[in-house]
Every structure is written in structure tokens, then in C-alpha cells.
Steps between C-alpha positions, in 0.01 A plus 500: 500500500801725464347653179228654712750731664663607176419846382327551168743668254408732217528223243260276685260790550515570125417134420208495750365836377517386136316179572232681701491791256578752777655840456760510776636842409644672198800656675782338692382688818140365462631142443731517794226641717257220403778249546570634856129487586461151368792364696393687812149348475635154441732533799217614729274214384774239557577648843129463587475150361810374676389650829190281514519241781434158350591295805250224536374527136499171327713478186287478181730212399302287751161629387248256355441579132138486397372534143246781510415491135167363392442272201419686179137463417372591155210737526292695247647849424350803669234685295648791306233738632597428861869545435438831318271619774786460751738692274295821549591776257809308377324339203526560134332305217387218727847453651683616816720794425834531681751778487801465268819460709756387246602661177581291192843339500524490884 
């Protein structure tokens, strides 16, 4: 778990931001400020997590594993009118309309 204590560097932040399509700052100062905040937040969270007293808590390695999934049962489809009624104003030409979030080529 040593990797938890490692600070996030600007290259890792750039990789994460690109994957999540986040704008982490256009200038070096903005990027460094966001990097400082991210590492500070990570450190405070880890301090809090590692301060939790887990004495007497059974290890999950000893926990009994139970399958909570049910069998798939084929059922008739929902009526289109009922589905569209639940969509509210987000309908167009008999279909549910959702906002566009990706541009072509992404």
C-alpha cells in the first residue's frame, strides 16, 4: 500500500484529467495549485482512513460469500407509453431524448 502515500505528480494529473475530460488549469500556476489541492485532499482522506480503529473487526477474508444475484427471468417488455410517461419532457418522436455528451471522434 506504499503507492497510497505517494504524491500525484503533474504527469499523473495530466493523464487523469485527460481521461476524465477535466480542465485542470491552463497556466503552470493553475496546474500546480490544483495539484497541491489534490495531494492535500488525498493526504487528509488517508489520514482519516488510517486513524479508524478497526480492532475487533473481522477480516473480510473470513467472511462468508453469498451470491445475491437472482436468476434472469425473461419477461415481456415494458409498454412504450409507460416508459415515455416516466421520461417526462425528455421525449422526442416517440423516443427518450438524452443530452449529447460526446462529440464525433471522441
